[in-house]
C-alpha positions as CSV (number, residue, x, y, z in Angstrom):
1,L,0.0,0.0,0.0
2,E,2.8,2.4,0.8
3,A,4.6,1.6,-2.5
4,V,1.4,2.3,-4.4
5,A,0.8,5.5,-2.5
6,A,4.4,6.7,-3.3
7,R,3.9,6.1,-7.0
8,L,0.6,8.0,-6.9
9,K,2.2,10.9,-5.1
10,D,4.8,11.1,-7.9
11,F,2.2,11.6,-10.5
12,S,-0.3,13.7,-8.5
13,R,-0.6,17.3,-7.5
14,K,0.6,18.6,-4.2
15,Q,-2.8,18.8,-2.5
16,D,-3.7,15.3,-3.8
17,G,-0.3,14.0,-2.4
18,A,-1.3,15.3,1.1
19,V,-4.6,13.5,0.9
20,I,-2.9,10.2,-0.1
21,Q,-0.4,10.6,2.7
22,N,-3.2,11.1,5.3
23,L,-5.0,8.0,4.1
24,V,-1.8,5.9,4.4
25,L,-1.2,7.1,7.9
26,A,-4.8,6.4,8.9
27,A,-4.6,2.8,7.5
28,R,-1.3,2.3,9.3
29,E,-2.9,3.4,12.6
30,R,-5.9,1.1,12.1
31,L,-3.6,-1.8,11.4
32,G,-1.7,-1.2,14.6
33,K,-4.8,-1.1,16.6
34,V,-6.1,-4.4,15.1
35,L,-2.8,-6.2,15.7
36,Q,-2.7,-4.9,19.3
37,R,-6.3,-6.1,20.0
38,A,-5.6,-9.5,18.3
39,A,-2.5,-10.0,20.5
40,S,-4.4,-9.1,23.7
41,A,-7.3,-11.5,22.7
42,G,-4.8,-14.3,22.0
43,S,-3.1,-13.8,25.3
44,L,-6.4,-13.9,27.2
45,R,-7.7,-17.0,25.4
46,P,-6.5,-20.3,27.0
47,P,-4.6,-22.6,24.7
48,Q,-6.7,-25.4,23.3
49,P,-4.6,-28.5,22.7
50,C,-5.2,-30.5,19.5
51,P,-6.4,-34.0,20.4
52,P,-4.1,-35.8,18.0
53,L,-1.1,-33.8,19.1
54,Q,-2.0,-34.3,22.7
55,F,-2.3,-38.1,22.3
56,S,1.0,-38.3,20.4
57,E,2.8,-36.2,23.0
58,S,1.4,-38.1,26.0
59,R,2.3,-41.4,24.3
60,R,5.8,-40.3,23.5
61,L,6.5,-39.1,27.1
62,L,5.1,-42.3,28.5
63,L,7.2,-44.5,26.2
64,D,10.3,-42.5,27.1
65,W,9.6,-42.9,30.8
66,M,9.2,-46.7,30.3
67,D,12.5,-46.9,28.4
68,E,14.2,-45.2,31.4
69,V,12.7,-47.4,34.1
70,E,13.1,-50.7,32.3
71,Q,16.9,-50.3,32.6
72,S,16.5,-50.0,36.4
73,L,14.5,-53.2,36.6
74,E,17.3,-55.3,35.0
75,V,18.9,-57.6,37.6
76,P,22.7,-56.9,37.8
77,Q,25.2,-59.7,37.2
78,D,26.6,-59.2,40.7
79,A,23.3,-59.5,42.5
80,A,23.4,-58.7,46.2
81,T,23.5,-61.6,48.6
82,S,23.5,-59.9,52.0
83,Q,20.2,-59.4,53.7
84,E,20.7,-55.7,54.1
85,E,21.3,-55.1,50.4
86,I,18.3,-57.2,49.5
87,K,16.1,-55.3,51.9
88,C,17.4,-52.0,50.5
89,Q,16.7,-53.1,46.9
90,L,13.2,-54.3,48.0
91,A,12.5,-50.9,49.6
92,E,13.6,-49.2,46.4
93,H,11.4,-51.5,44.3
94,K,8.4,-50.7,46.5
95,A,9.1,-47.0,45.9
96,F,9.2,-47.7,42.2
97,Q,5.9,-49.6,42.4
98,K,4.3,-46.5,44.0
99,V,5.6,-44.4,41.1
100,L,4.2,-47.0,38.7
101,R,0.8,-46.9,40.3
102,A,0.9,-43.1,40.1
103,K,1.6,-43.4,36.4
104,R,-1.4,-45.6,35.7
105,P,-3.9,-42.8,35.5
106,V,-1.7,-41.1,32.8
107,Y,-1.6,-44.4,30.9
108,E,-5.4,-44.8,31.1
109,A,-6.0,-41.2,30.0
110,T,-3.7,-41.7,27.0
111,L,-5.5,-44.9,26.1
112,R,-8.9,-43.1,26.3
113,S,-7.7,-40.3,24.1
114,G,-6.3,-42.8,21.5
115,R,-9.6,-44.7,21.5
116,A,-11.6,-41.5,21.1
117,L,-9.4,-40.7,18.1
118,R,-10.0,-44.2,16.7
119,E,-13.7,-43.9,17.1
120,G,-13.8,-40.4,15.5
121,A,-11.6,-41.4,12.5
122,R,-13.5,-40.7,9.3
123,L,-11.0,-42.3,6.9
124,P,-10.5,-46.1,6.9
125,Q,-6.7,-45.8,6.4
126,D,-6.4,-43.9,9.7
127,L,-7.7,-46.8,11.8
128,Q,-4.8,-49.2,11.3
129,P,-2.1,-46.8,12.4
130,L,-4.1,-45.9,15.5
131,E,-4.6,-49.6,16.3
132,E,-0.9,-50.2,16.0
133,L,0.0,-47.3,18.3
134,L,-2.5,-48.3,20.9
135,G,-1.4,-51.9,20.8
136,E,2.3,-51.0,21.2
137,L,1.5,-48.8,24.2
138,K,-0.5,-51.5,25.8
139,E,2.1,-54.2,25.2
140,R,4.9,-52.0,26.6
141,W,2.8,-51.2,29.8
142,D,1.8,-54.8,30.4
143,A,5.4,-55.9,29.9
144,L,6.6,-53.3,32.4
145,C,4.1,-54.3,35.0
146,S,4.9,-58.0,34.6
147,H,8.6,-57.2,34.8
148,A,8.1,-55.2,38.0
149,A,6.1,-58.0,39.6
150,E,8.8,-60.5,38.6
151,R,11.5,-58.3,40.1
152,Q,9.7,-58.0,43.4
153,H,9.1,-61.8,43.4
154,K,12.9,-62.4,42.9
155,L,13.8,-60.0,45.6
156,E,11.4,-61.7,48.0
157,E,12.7,-65.1,47.1
158,S,16.3,-63.8,47.7
159,L,15.3,-62.4,51.0
160,L,13.6,-65.7,51.9
161,F,16.6,-67.8,50.9
162,S,19.0,-65.6,52.8
163,G,17.2,-66.7,56.0
164,K,15.2,-63.6,56.7
165,F,11.8,-65.4,57.2
166,T,10.4,-62.6,59.2
167,D,11.1,-59.9,56.6
168,A,9.8,-62.2,53.7
169,L,6.7,-63.0,55.7
170,Q,6.1,-59.4,56.5
171,A,6.5,-58.4,52.8
172,L,4.0,-61.1,51.7
173,M,1.6,-60.0,54.4
174,D,1.9,-56.4,53.4
175,W,1.2,-57.3,49.8
176,L,-1.9,-59.4,50.7
177,Y,-3.2,-56.7,53.0
178,R,-2.8,-54.2,50.2
179,A,-4.4,-56.4,47.6
180,E,-7.4,-57.5,49.7
181,P,-9.3,-54.1,49.6
182,Q,-9.0,-54.0,45.8
183,L,-10.6,-57.4,45.5
184,S,-13.5,-56.7,47.9
185,E,-17.1,-57.3,46.9
186,D,-17.9,-53.7,47.7
187,V,-15.6,-52.3,45.0
188,P,-17.7,-51.4,41.9
189,V,-16.5,-52.9,38.6
190,G,-19.3,-51.8,36.3
191,G,-19.1,-49.0,33.7
192,D,-18.6,-48.4,30.0
193,R,-16.8,-50.9,27.7
194,D,-13.4,-49.1,27.8
195,L,-13.2,-48.8,31.5
196,V,-14.3,-52.4,32.2
197,G,-11.7,-53.5,29.7
198,D,-9.0,-51.6,31.5
199,L,-10.2,-53.2,34.8
200,V,-10.0,-56.6,33.2
201,D,-6.5,-56.0,32.0
202,K,-5.4,-54.7,35.4
203,H,-6.9,-57.8,37.1
204,K,-5.1,-60.1,34.7
205,V,-1.8,-58.5,35.6
206,F,-2.7,-59.0,39.3
207,Q,-3.5,-62.6,38.7
208,K,-0.2,-63.2,37.0
209,E,1.5,-61.6,40.0
210,L,-0.6,-63.8,42.3
211,G,0.5,-66.9,40.4
212,K,4.1,-65.9,40.6
213,R,3.8,-65.4,44.4
214,A,2.3,-68.9,44.9
215,S,5.7,-70.5,44.6
216,C,7.1,-68.1,47.2
217,I,4.3,-68.9,49.5
218,K,4.9,-72.6,49.2
219,T,8.7,-72.1,49.8
220,L,8.0,-70.0,52.8
221,K,5.6,-72.6,54.3
222,R,8.0,-75.5,53.7
223,S,10.9,-73.5,55.2
224,V,8.9,-72.6,58.3
225,R,7.6,-76.1,58.6
226,D,11.1,-77.5,58.6
227,L,12.3,-74.9,61.1
228,T,9.4,-75.6,63.5
229,A,10.0,-79.4,63.2
230,R,13.7,-79.0,64.3
231,S,12.9,-76.5,67.1
232,S,10.0,-75.8,69.4
233,S,11.0,-72.4,70.7
234,V,8.7,-69.4,71.1
235,D,9.9,-67.9,67.9
236,S,9.1,-71.0,66.0
237,Q,5.6,-71.0,67.4
238,W,5.2,-67.4,66.5
239,L,6.3,-68.1,62.9
240,Q,3.9,-71.0,62.7
241,R,1.0,-68.7,63.7
242,Q,2.1,-66.1,61.2
243,V,2.3,-68.7,58.4
244,E,-1.2,-69.9,59.3
245,E,-2.5,-66.3,59.1
246,L,-0.6,-65.9,55.8
247,S,-2.3,-69.1,54.5
248,T,-5.7,-67.8,55.6
249,R,-5.1,-64.4,53.9
250,W,-3.8,-66.1,50.8
251,D,-6.8,-68.3,50.5
252,L,-9.1,-65.3,51.0
253,V,-7.2,-63.3,48.3
254,C,-7.4,-66.2,45.9
255,K,-11.1,-66.5,46.5
256,L,-11.7,-62.8,46.1
257,S,-9.6,-62.8,42.9
258,L,-11.8,-65.5,41.4
259,S,-15.0,-63.6,42.5
260,K,-13.7,-60.4,41.0
261,Q,-12.9,-62.1,37.8
262,A,-16.4,-63.4,37.6
263,R,-17.8,-60.0,38.4
264,L,-15.6,-58.4,35.8
265,E,-16.6,-60.9,33.1
266,A,-20.3,-60.2,33.9
267,A,-19.7,-56.4,33.9
268,L,-17.8,-56.7,30.6
269,R,-20.7,-58.6,29.0
270,Q,-23.1,-56.0,30.4
271,A,-20.9,-53.1,29.1
272,E,-20.7,-54.8,25.6
273,E,-24.5,-55.1,25.5
274,F,-25.0,-51.5,26.6
275,H,-22.5,-50.3,24.0
276,T,-24.1,-52.4,21.2
277,L,-27.6,-51.2,22.2
278,V,-26.7,-47.5,22.3
279,H,-24.8,-47.4,19.0
280,S,-27.3,-49.5,17.1
281,F,-30.1,-47.4,18.5
282,L,-28.4,-44.2,17.5
283,G,-27.7,-45.7,14.1
284,R,-31.3,-46.5,13.6
285,L,-32.3,-43.0,14.7
286,T,-29.9,-41.6,12.0
287,E,-31.6,-43.8,9.4
288,S,-35.0,-42.6,10.6
289,E,-33.8,-39.0,10.1
290,K,-32.8,-39.8,6.5
291,T,-36.2,-41.3,5.8
292,L,-37.8,-38.3,7.4
293,K,-35.7,-36.0,5.2
294,Y,-37.2,-37.5,2.1
295,G,-40.7,-37.2,3.5
296,V,-41.3,-40.9,4.4
297,F,-42.8,-41.3,7.9
298,P,-41.1,-44.2,9.8
299,E,-43.4,-46.7,11.4
300,E,-41.0,-48.1,14.0
301,E,-41.7,-45.6,16.7
302,A,-42.9,-48.3,19.2
303,C,-39.8,-50.4,18.6
304,Q,-37.5,-47.5,19.2
305,Q,-39.5,-46.6,22.4
306,L,-38.9,-50.1,23.7
307,E,-35.2,-50.0,22.8
308,L,-34.9,-46.7,24.7
309,E,-36.5,-48.2,27.7
310,C,-34.1,-51.2,27.5
311,I,-31.1,-48.8,27.3
312,T,-32.4,-46.7,30.2
313,S,-33.0,-49.8,32.4
314,L,-29.7,-51.3,31.5
315,G,-27.9,-48.0,32.2
316,E,-29.6,-47.7,35.6
317,E,-28.6,-51.3,36.4
318,I,-25.0,-50.5,35.4
319,L,-25.0,-47.3,37.6
320,T,-25.9,-49.4,40.7
321,T,-22.5,-51.1,40.4
322,C,-20.7,-48.5,38.4
323,H,-17.1,-47.5,38.9
324,P,-16.8,-43.8,39.9
325,D,-14.7,-43.0,36.8
326,S,-17.5,-44.2,34.5
327,I,-20.6,-42.7,36.1
328,I,-20.5,-39.6,34.0
329,T,-19.9,-41.6,30.8
330,I,-22.9,-43.9,31.4
331,K,-25.2,-41.0,32.3
332,S,-24.1,-39.0,29.2
333,W,-24.8,-42.0,26.9
334,V,-28.3,-42.4,28.4
335,T,-28.9,-38.7,28.1
336,V,-27.7,-38.7,24.5
337,A,-30.0,-41.6,23.6
338,K,-33.0,-39.9,25.2
339,S,-32.3,-36.5,23.6
340,R,-31.8,-38.0,20.2
341,F,-35.0,-40.0,20.5
342,Q,-37.0,-36.9,21.5
343,E,-35.4,-34.9,18.7
344,V,-36.3,-37.5,16.0
345,L,-39.7,-38.1,17.6
346,S,-40.5,-34.3,17.5
347,W,-39.3,-34.1,13.9
348,A,-41.5,-37.2,13.0
349,Q,-44.5,-35.5,14.7
350,Q,-43.9,-32.3,12.8
351,Q,-43.5,-34.3,9.6
352,G,-46.7,-36.2,10.3
353,E,-48.6,-32.9,10.9
354,R,-47.2,-31.6,7.7
355,L,-48.2,-34.7,5.8
356,R,-51.7,-34.5,7.3
357,A,-52.0,-30.9,6.3
358,Q,-50.8,-31.7,2.8
359,A,-53.3,-34.6,2.6
360,A,-56.1,-32.3,3.7
361,A,-55.0,-29.7,1.2
362,L,-55.0,-32.4,-1.6
363,A,-58.4,-33.5,-0.6
364,A,-59.7,-30.0,-0.7
365,E,-58.0,-29.4,-4.0
366,R,-59.6,-32.6,-5.4
367,E,-63.0,-31.6,-4.2
368,E,-62.6,-28.1,-5.8
369,T,-61.3,-29.8,-9.0
370,E,-64.4,-32.0,-9.1
371,Q,-66.6,-28.9,-8.6
372,L,-64.9,-27.1,-11.4
373,L,-65.2,-30.2,-13.7
374,D,-69.0,-30.3,-12.9
375,W,-69.3,-26.6,-13.8
376,I,-67.3,-27.1,-17.0
377,T,-69.6,-29.9,-17.9
378,A,-72.7,-27.7,-17.4
379,A,-71.1,-24.9,-19.4
380,E,-70.2,-27.2,-22.3
381,E,-73.8,-28.5,-22.3
382,A,-75.1,-24.9,-22.3
383,L,-72.8,-23.9,-25.2
384,G,-73.8,-27.0,-27.1
385,L,-77.5,-26.1,-26.8
386,R,-76.8,-22.6,-28.0
387,D,-74.8,-23.9,-31.0
388,Q,-77.7,-26.0,-32.1
389,E,-79.9,-22.9,-32.3
390,P,-79.6,-20.8,-35.5
391,L,-77.7,-17.5,-35.4
392,P,-79.9,-14.6,-34.5
393,E,-80.5,-11.8,-37.1
394,E,-80.7,-9.0,-34.6
395,A,-77.9,-6.6,-33.7
396,D,-78.0,-7.3,-29.9
397,T,-76.9,-10.9,-30.0
398,T,-73.7,-10.9,-27.9
399,A,-75.3,-10.0,-24.5
400,P,-75.8,-13.6,-23.3
401,L,-72.3,-14.5,-24.4
402,Q,-70.8,-11.6,-22.6
403,V,-72.4,-12.7,-19.4
404,F,-71.0,-16.2,-20.0
405,M,-67.5,-14.8,-20.7
406,E,-67.6,-12.8,-17.5
407,E,-68.5,-15.8,-15.5
408,L,-65.7,-17.7,-17.3
409,N,-63.3,-15.0,-16.3
410,R,-64.5,-15.2,-12.7
411,K,-63.7,-18.9,-12.7
412,Q,-60.3,-18.3,-14.1
413,P,-58.6,-17.5,-10.7
414,D,-60.1,-20.7,-9.2
415,V,-58.6,-22.8,-11.9
416,E,-55.3,-21.1,-11.5
417,K,-55.4,-21.7,-7.8
418,V,-56.0,-25.4,-8.3
419,T,-53.3,-25.7,-11.0
420,K,-50.6,-23.7,-9.2
421,S,-48.8,-26.9,-8.3
422,C,-48.3,-27.8,-12.0
423,K,-44.8,-27.2,-13.5
424,R,-44.2,-24.6,-16.1
425,N,-42.9,-25.8,-19.5
426,P,-42.5,-22.7,-21.6
427,I,-42.6,-23.5,-25.4
428,I,-41.4,-20.8,-27.8
429,A,-43.5,-21.0,-30.9
430,P,-41.6,-20.2,-34.2
431,P,-42.8,-17.0,-35.9
432,H,-45.1,-17.5,-39.0
433,A,-46.9,-15.3,-41.4
434,P,-50.6,-14.8,-40.7
435,D,-53.0,-16.5,-43.1
436,P,-55.3,-14.0,-44.9
437,Q,-58.3,-16.3,-44.5
438,T,-57.8,-16.7,-40.7
439,S,-56.3,-13.4,-39.8
440,G,-59.6,-12.0,-38.8
441,K,-60.3,-14.9,-36.5
442,A,-56.9,-14.8,-34.9
443,Q,-57.2,-11.1,-34.2
444,G,-60.6,-11.5,-32.6
445,T,-59.5,-14.3,-30.2
446,A,-57.2,-14.4,-27.2
447,A,-54.5,-16.8,-26.2
448,V,-55.6,-20.1,-24.7
449,P,-55.2,-19.8,-20.8
450,L,-52.9,-22.0,-18.7
451,G,-50.8,-23.1,-21.7
452,G,-47.4,-24.8,-21.1
453,L,-48.4,-26.5,-17.9
454,E,-47.4,-30.1,-17.0
455,P,-50.1,-31.6,-14.9
456,Q,-49.0,-34.0,-12.1
457,T,-52.2,-36.1,-11.8
458,P,-54.7,-37.4,-14.3
459,L,-57.5,-35.4,-12.7
460,M,-55.4,-32.2,-13.1
461,A,-54.7,-33.1,-16.7
462,Q,-58.4,-33.6,-17.3
463,L,-59.3,-30.3,-15.7
464,L,-56.7,-28.4,-17.9
465,H,-57.9,-30.1,-21.1
466,R,-61.5,-29.5,-20.3
467,W,-60.9,-25.9,-19.4
468,Q,-58.9,-25.1,-22.5
469,Q,-61.6,-26.8,-24.6
470,L,-64.3,-24.7,-23.0
471,W,-62.3,-21.6,-23.7
472,L,-61.9,-22.6,-27.4
473,L,-65.6,-23.3,-27.6
474,A,-66.5,-20.0,-26.1
475,L,-64.1,-18.1,-28.3
476,D,-65.4,-19.9,-31.4
477,R,-68.9,-19.0,-30.4
478,Q,-67.8,-15.4,-29.9
479,Y,-66.1,-15.3,-33.2
480,R,-69.2,-16.6,-35.1
481,L,-71.4,-14.1,-33.3
482,E,-69.0,-11.3,-34.2
483,M,-68.9,-12.4,-37.8
484,A,-72.7,-12.4,-37.9
485,L,-72.9,-9.0,-36.3
486,Q,-70.3,-7.7,-38.8
487,R,-72.4,-9.1,-41.6
488,L,-75.5,-7.3,-40.3
489,R,-73.6,-4.0,-40.1
490,E,-72.3,-4.4,-43.6
491,L,-75.8,-5.1,-44.9
492,E,-77.0,-2.0,-43.1
493,E,-74.2,0.2,-44.5
494,F,-74.7,-1.2,-48.0
495,A,-78.4,-0.2,-47.9
496,H,-77.2,3.5,-47.6
497,F,-74.1,3.3,-49.8
498,D,-73.2,6.4,-51.9
499,F,-70.3,6.2,-54.2
500,G,-69.8,10.0,-54.2
501,V,-69.5,10.1,-50.5
502,W,-67.1,7.1,-50.6
503,R,-65.0,8.8,-53.3
504,K,-64.8,12.0,-51.3
505,R,-63.7,10.2,-48.1
506,Y,-61.1,8.2,-50.1
507,M,-59.6,11.4,-51.5
508,Q,-59.6,13.0,-48.1
509,W,-57.8,10.0,-46.7
510,I,-55.2,10.2,-49.4
511,S,-54.7,13.9,-48.7
512,Q,-54.4,13.3,-44.9
513,M,-51.8,10.7,-45.6
514,K,-49.9,13.4,-47.5
515,S,-48.8,10.9,-50.0
516,R,-48.2,11.4,-53.7
517,V,-49.8,9.2,-56.3
518,L,-46.4,7.6,-57.1
519,D,-45.9,6.8,-53.4
520,I,-49.3,5.1,-53.4
521,F,-48.4,3.2,-56.6
522,R,-45.1,2.1,-55.0
523,G,-47.0,0.8,-52.0
524,I,-49.3,-1.2,-54.3
525,D,-46.3,-2.6,-56.3
526,R,-45.3,-5.3,-53.8
527,D,-43.1,-7.2,-56.1
528,Q,-41.2,-4.0,-57.1
529,D,-41.1,-4.7,-60.8
530,G,-42.3,-1.2,-61.8
531,R,-45.7,-2.5,-63.1
532,I,-49.2,-2.6,-61.5
533,S,-51.8,-4.8,-63.0
534,Q,-55.5,-3.9,-63.0
535,R,-56.3,-6.6,-60.4
536,E,-53.6,-5.4,-58.0
537,F,-54.9,-1.8,-58.2
538,I,-58.5,-2.8,-57.7
539,E,-57.7,-5.0,-54.7
540,S,-55.6,-2.3,-53.1
541,V,-58.3,0.3,-53.4
542,L,-60.9,-2.2,-52.1
543,A,-58.7,-3.2,-49.2
544,S,-58.4,0.5,-48.2
545,S,-62.1,0.8,-47.7
546,G,-64.3,-1.4,-45.5
547,C,-67.6,-0.2,-47.1
548,W,-66.4,-0.7,-50.6
549,G,-65.1,-4.2,-49.7
550,A,-68.5,-5.0,-48.1
551,W,-70.3,-3.8,-51.1
552,R,-68.0,-5.9,-53.4
553,R,-68.6,-9.0,-51.3
554,L,-72.4,-8.5,-51.1
555,R,-72.5,-7.7,-54.8
556,G,-70.5,-10.8,-55.6
557,Q,-72.9,-12.9,-53.4
558,A,-75.9,-11.4,-55.2
559,L,-74.4,-12.2,-58.6
560,G,-73.6,-15.8,-57.6
561,G,-69.9,-15.3,-56.7
562,L,-69.0,-13.3,-59.9
563,T,-66.6,-10.3,-59.5
564,V,-68.0,-6.9,-60.2
565,P,-66.4,-5.3,-63.3
566,V,-64.9,-1.9,-62.9
567,P,-66.0,0.7,-65.3
568,P,-63.4,1.5,-68.0
569,Q,-63.5,5.2,-67.4
570,S,-62.8,4.8,-63.6
571,S,-60.1,2.1,-64.0
572,P,-56.5,3.0,-64.3
573,P,-54.3,1.8,-67.2
574,T,-53.3,-1.9,-67.2
575,S,-49.7,-1.0,-66.3
576,W,-47.7,1.8,-64.8
577,R,-44.0,2.3,-65.4
């Protein structure tokens, strides 16, 4: 803009250059204000992370963290054999397991975001990469958890083999006490499919760890049994009681583990059923919307109502044993199903009302069409009766027809109202020269009404055809009456015909036209050959006077169709050059 303004200033006057400079300064000031407000608005608006970028970044950070901690889980070649070192490594591993449990919500959130991206993918080629990324993340996490459990198991076995029965026993008791509340019957395991699937995977990891600790429990029991068999001291009896309590806790944890597995399997089946019902229900609602879009009213409202009741009851049943992290998800799915059903139902009701209104309008239109057809039938019969009567010989013969034409014109808006739904098909007729024999009839008639319409129903086609035929009959009747009236007027004028008066009027007409004789002859000479025959001259003179033409026709009729000869003294020469 500044470059263009500089070029304009070079070719402009001084006062115009000042105006251009002021405009450039005003534009620069406005641009600065806009940039300042945009920067302030951008700083106030919180950043909105992009879901794909957020998933990719979370997954990358989680994989990097797993790469770091996997190295710390590797057992060194020179493993510690002293009890203190084993206890120190076991304490460090317990601290790592706390960090691992703290990282689990991050892992689950990353999985949920990846699944949301997978469900929202529109292109089929995007599904396979997302499946591979989610599968890799899940495999790495499961491998890390199993590696951590195996590491703890090895440390506890090392502690047990080193002779520290008390520490090994206490570690196992702590693990059982920590696992028992998670396996309690009061812990809810219901929810949506993704959450229940995560709980199932988590429980499988726990069962693997439980299976690995079974050998440690057996070894500990055997060692304590051998120790108590060789000695009957107070410490041996205390160890025996601790082992019995450990066995009781172990059996309880195994029983609770099996019970939780059964509850998780039932919850997973319930979640799968809920997921299938909701998505199939929403899919059918979408299909119903498509049918409603094209005007077809769906007849499966009762079935959809039953499906919604099933979804609602199943959702309420899941909510009774639902995990806290999945309560909002289940409620939102139930709410979405209800709102979508109400939306489609209201649209269907509106469509039904619209269809009923259209049906009522069509019925009224059909009734009005039948009334018009009855009126057209009566009018055709009346015209037929009048056509059978001879033409009247009085001058006042068009009054009844004028009344009929007025009534026909009053019915025209009703017919147009009924046929307003017909499509227009304009047809451009090619120009043609008027026929001298039918030019009078064409000039006295009007165009046929409602031409170029395409009727949509047979009844509408019948109405249009009958209406146009009635118009043609009425116009034909009007034309014949006008011809009869014109004939009567010509007879009346012929009775008082005076050639001198006609000659004077003809000469006066020529003088008013301010035309010379040669101009008149050039107008008569249509073929422009410089010659005018006697017949051409007579026909031109007769055509310029209605009275003379009437006299000629009546004279010809009186003489049996013979032409009236023109007197030699009044006729022009046979040719003019």
